[in-house]
Each structure stands twice: as C-alpha cells, then as structure tokens.
C-alpha positions in Angstrom: 88.2 98.0 91.4 89.6 100.4 93.5 93.4 99.5 94.8 95.1 100.8 97.6 98.7 99.5 97.7 101.2 100.3 100.6 104.6 100.5 100.3 106.4 103.0 102.6 109.8 101.8 103.4 113.1 103.1 101.7 113.2 103.6 97.0 114.4 99.7 96.4 111.4 98.5 97.8 109.3 100.8 95.9 111.1 100.0 93.1 110.9 96.3 93.7 106.8 96.8 93.6 106.8 98.4 90.5 106.2 95.2 88.6 103.5 95.0 90.7 101.2 97.6 89.9 101.8 97.5 86.1 101.2 93.9 86.0 97.6 94.7 87.6 97.2 98.1 86.0 98.5 96.6 82.0 95.6 93.0 82.5 92.7 95.5 83.2 92.7 99.2 82.0 90.2 99.7 84.5 91.7 99.3 87.8 92.6 102.8 89.8 95.6 102.2 91.8 96.6 104.2 94.6 100.0 104.2 96.1 100.9 105.1 99.7 104.5 105.8 99.9 107.0 107.3 102.2 108.6 110.4 101.8 112.1 108.4 101.0 110.6 106.4 98.4 107.8 109.2 96.6 109.7 110.0 94.1 110.2 106.7 92.5 106.6 106.4 91.5 105.7 110.2 90.5 106.7 109.7 86.9 105.3 105.9 87.2 102.2 105.6 84.2 100.4 102.4 85.5 99.2 105.0 89.2 96.5 106.8 89.4 97.1 108.4 92.5 99.9 108.8 95.4 99.6 109.6 98.6 102.4 110.3 100.8 102.0 109.1 104.5 104.5 111.1 106.0 102.2 114.3 105.2 99.0 112.6 105.7 97.8 109.1 105.6 94.2 109.8 105.7 91.9 108.6 102.5 88.3 109.1 102.5 88.7 106.8 99.2 86.7 103.5 99.2 89.0 100.4 98.3 87.6 97.2 97.3 91.5 95.8 98.5 94.2 96.7 99.8 97.7 95.5 100.1 100.3 96.3 102.7 104.0 95.2 101.3 105.7 96.8 103.8 106.6 95.7 107.0 106.3 96.9 110.9 103.3 98.3 113.1 102.9 102.1 110.9 102.2 100.5 107.7 100.0 97.2 109.5 98.1 100.1 110.8 97.4 102.4 107.9 96.3 99.1 106.4 93.6 98.1 109.3 92.7 101.9 109.4 91.6 101.9 105.9 88.0 102.3 104.1 88.6 98.6 102.4 86.2 95.8 101.6 89.0 94.0 101.5 92.9 93.7 103.3 95.7 91.6 102.9 99.4 91.5 104.6 102.4 89.8 103.5 104.6 89.1 106.8 108.4 87.9 106.3 109.7 85.6 109.3 113.3 86.2 110.3 116.2 85.7 108.0 118.3 84.8 111.6 115.8 82.1 112.9 113.3 79.7 112.2 111.0 81.0 114.9 107.9 83.0 114.2 107.9 84.4 117.7 109.0 87.8 117.0 106.2 87.8 114.1 103.7 86.1 116.4 101.6 89.7 117.8 101.6 90.6 113.7 100.6 87.6 112.9 97.7 87.0 115.0 96.5 90.3 114.9 96.7 89.8 110.7 94.7 86.7 110.4 91.9 88.7 112.1 91.5 91.9 111.1 92.7 90.9 106.7 90.7 88.6 104.6 94.1 87.5 103.5 97.8 86.5 105.1 100.9 85.7 103.6 103.7 84.4 105.8 106.5 84.2 103.4 109.2 81.7 106.0 112.3 83.1 104.4 114.8 80.0 105.8 112.3 77.1 104.7 111.8 78.6 101.4 115.5 79.5 101.0 116.6 75.9 102.3 114.5 74.9 99.9 115.8 76.5 97.1 112.3 77.9 96.1 112.1 82.0 95.8 112.0 85.1 98.6 111.8 87.3 95.9 110.2 90.6 97.2 108.6 90.4 94.0 107.8 87.0 93.7 106.5 87.0 97.3 104.6 90.1 96.5 102.7 88.1 93.2 102.3 85.3 95.4 99.8 87.3 97.6 98.0 88.5 94.5 97.9 85.5 93.6 96.2 84.4 96.9 93.9 87.2 96.7 92.3 85.7 93.4 93.4 88.6 91.8 94.5 87.9 87.6 97.6 89.3 86.1 100.2 88.9 84.1 103.5 88.2 85.9 105.6 88.8 82.4 106.4 92.2 82.9 109.9 94.7 82.2 110.0 97.8 83.7 110.6 100.4 81.2 112.8 103.5 81.5 111.0 105.9 82.8 112.7 108.2 85.2 113.1 111.6 83.5 116.2 112.1 81.3 117.2 116.0 81.1 121.6 116.4 81.8 123.9 114.2 80.3 127.0 115.0 81.3 129.9 114.6 79.2 133.6 113.0 79.2 135.6 112.3 76.9 136.1 108.7 77.9 133.2 106.7 79.0 131.7 107.4 82.9 132.2 104.8 85.6 130.2 105.9 88.8 131.0 105.6 91.9 128.2 105.7 95.1 129.8 106.0 98.2 127.7 104.9 100.8 129.1 103.9 103.9 128.7 100.6 103.2 132.4 100.2 100.9 134.1 100.8 104.7 134.0 97.2 107.0 136.8 94.2 107.6 137.3 93.4 104.7 137.7 96.6 102.3 139.0 100.2 104.0 139.3 103.4 102.1 142.8 102.6 101.6 141.4 99.8 99.1 138.8 102.5 98.1 141.5 104.7 96.3 143.3 101.8 95.1 140.0 100.7 93.3 139.9 104.6 92.0 143.1 104.1 90.9 143.0 100.9 88.4 139.4 102.4 87.1 140.7 105.9 86.4 143.0 104.2 83.3 140.3 103.6 81.0 136.9 106.2 83.0 136.5 109.2 84.3 135.0 108.8 87.2 131.7 110.6 89.3 131.3 109.9 92.7 127.8 110.3 94.4 127.4 110.6 97.5 124.4 110.0 100.4 123.9 111.0 104.0 126.6 108.5 105.1 130.0 109.1 102.8 131.4 111.7 105.2 131.7 109.8 108.1 133.9 106.8 106.1 135.4 108.5 103.3 137.7 111.4 104.9 140.6 111.1 102.7 138.5 111.0 99.6 137.1 114.2 100.2 140.2 115.7 100.9 141.6 114.2 97.8 139.1 115.2 95.2 136.9 117.9 93.9 133.5 118.9 95.2 129.9 120.0 93.4 127.0 120.5 94.8 123.2 120.7 93.2 123.8 124.2 92.9 127.1 123.9 90.6 125.3 120.6 89.6 124.2 122.7 86.0 126.8 123.8 85.7 128.8 120.8 84.3 129.7 120.7 80.9 132.4 117.1 80.8 133.3 115.5 83.5 137.9 115.2 83.9 138.7 112.3 85.9 137.7 112.1 89.1 134.8 114.5 90.4 132.4 114.1 93.9 128.7 114.8 93.8 128.2 115.9 97.4 124.8 115.2 98.5 122.6 115.9 94.7 119.0 115.7 95.3 117.2 112.8 94.1 116.9 115.0 90.3 120.5 115.3 89.8 121.6 112.2 91.4 119.3 110.2 88.4 120.7 112.6 85.9 124.4 111.5 87.6 123.2 107.5 86.5 122.4 108.3 83.5 125.2 109.2 82.6 127.5 106.4 83.6 128.5 103.3 81.3 129.1 101.2 84.6 127.8 101.5 88.0 129.8 100.1 91.1 127.8 100.4 94.6 127.7 98.3 97.7 123.8 96.9 98.3 121.3 100.2 98.4 119.1 101.7 96.8 121.2 102.7 94.1 122.1 99.5 93.2 118.3 99.2 92.4 117.9 102.4 90.3 121.3 101.5 88.5 119.6 98.6 87.1 116.3 100.4 86.6 117.8 103.1 84.3 119.4 100.4 82.4 122.8 101.3 83.3 125.4 98.3 83.3 126.1 97.5 87.3 128.4 96.0 89.7 126.8 95.3 92.7 128.5 93.8 95.9 127.1 92.7 98.7 128.1 92.7 102.6 129.1 89.5 103.5 128.6 88.9 107.1 125.1 89.9 106.6 123.8 86.0 104.5 124.4 87.9 101.0 123.2 85.3 98.6 119.9 85.0 101.0 119.9 89.0 100.8 120.6 88.4 97.1 117.9 86.3 96.4 115.6 88.4 97.8 116.2 92.1 96.7 117.9 91.0 93.7 116.6 94.1 90.6 113.8 92.3 88.9 115.0 91.3 86.0 117.8 93.9 85.9 121.6 93.0 84.1 124.1 93.3 87.1 127.5 91.1 87.9 127.3 89.9 91.7 130.8 90.0 94.5 130.9 89.9 97.9 133.6 92.1 100.3 135.5 89.3 101.5 136.0 88.2 97.8 140.1 87.9 97.2 141.5 90.4 95.3 137.7 92.0 95.1 139.7 95.1 93.6 140.9 93.0 90.7 137.5 91.2 90.3 135.8 94.6 89.4 137.9 96.1 87.4 138.6 92.5 85.1 137.9 93.0 81.5 136.8 97.0 82.3 
C-alpha cells in the first residue's frame, strides 16, 4: 500500500505528525510512506527511518507515483490543491474550524470542495470539542482521520531520539538554553524582565541564547551585552562560559546546541517541540492573550515532558527559576 502524507507547514506541525508516520509503518512494514514537506520543515524528517521518500514541495510538488491514499494534514489552499491533484485512489482531508468563532463560514468553501472531491473529510470543531473536554490535539485528530479511513495502526507510539548528535558543547556548569523568540516581548514581559531572568539563571547555569529571524527586532540590549557566535565559529567552540548568543544557527548546529543543554526555556514555538523531541527538560511559556490553554491542548508536545507557564503569571521569573 502506498500512502502520501502532506504536511507543508511548520516544524512543530511536522513533529506532531511523526507518531502518525511511525504508527502506520510499524503496523505494516510493507506500507510505503511518502511525505510531502516544505523547505521549512524538511529537516525534521530527513533522518526519520519510517519514511520511504520525502518530496520538497517548495522545489517541486510533482509526483507521478500512484497512491492508494493521500492524507492532507495541513491547512490552507496550497495543501488542499496539492492533495486534490495527486494521483491517488483515495484522498482524505482534515479541517479545523476557528478557535475564535464557533461558526463554520470561514471554512465553508473548502468544506464543500472537500466533501465533493475527497473520499474522507474530518471536521474538527475546536471550540465545541474543547468545551466538551474532548481532545483537540493535532496528533489525536490525525489519528482520528486515519481511523476514519479504516487504516489499522498502533497508537501507543513514542518517538525515539533520532536527530543526529554530533557536537557536545562543554561547560563547567550545566547549560541552560534560552531561545530568543520575539514572543518573549509582550505587554506582560519586557527585555528588562528577560535580563533579570538571565541574572537568576546564571548563578547555576551557563547560558546559550539561540536566535531566529525575529530576535534582533526585540533584543537590542541583549545583543549589545553578550558575546555573539555565528555558524562559521560554531565548530570552534570548546567550552562555553557564562552567557553566549548563538546567532542564526543553521538547523544542524541548532540541534547540537539543544542536545548540549540540560534545560531549555522557550516561548511556545518550534523550539519547544524540538527540545522535547531531543528529550531535553523544557519549560514552555504560552501567550496569555491567545487562548493559552487551548493552544496547549492542541499543540502540546506529544508525550513530551515539559512544564507549562504563562506570560501573565505573577513573578514569572521566580516561577521559571524555582528549584533550579
């Protein structure tokens, strides 16, 4: 049986899809699984042993292969049409209604088209399910679509630590990684608060601060204060001392930084999923103004160990550093 899986959004979304891929593969090793990925999340699946072929849709979405089933797990029209025009006997689509309004009108067109052209369509009413204490977790809902397609699987799945481990950054103290996403800075939390957090943590940890494309917009004081190491100098690191910014690391170097940490503290983003995938103790902070409990219910790391916090919590820094 040939199965195509479309997941062309972010890294965290792809990570939450890994249990689906593994569950299908280990239930029947004769199943061939192709994954349609984006340039943004391609690195997540490159070393995942349960995939037979990866198709980068940002380079080419043409696949002449005939599939018995194609599963579209990504939202949006691009993935919808990619699935629609794939050569497949059966097609299945998942649609999440808005978490901000209980009305279906925002998805009505894609809903009708899916009902017409797809053999299976799963509508997930986020608000109704959440208010009824039913799961809205992305992985659970993908399993629900698999079940609707009458494909057998083993749901009791955990994802092993499979991302390549190459370099271990040394330190005389334990290492804490803080991911400098712009999400740190909001009406509840400032760059000054972040500097105070660093002062609390550095008493017991060496700190590495990893950046992304949003970092410099929010952390001008941080960049003026601490040493910066880029990709070219990353492999020259023998031992990190005190506080170091690792500037715009490529994926491979970023993974090695996470593996080197004893603790990761990050706002909810791709880093939170990567850290739990690497089995690193994690503290994840949620946006208090964007339905944090609902976001957690839908996107929490699958079977990952982490602690949950909110930016509007009183004395957040003390909460984050308690029992370090």
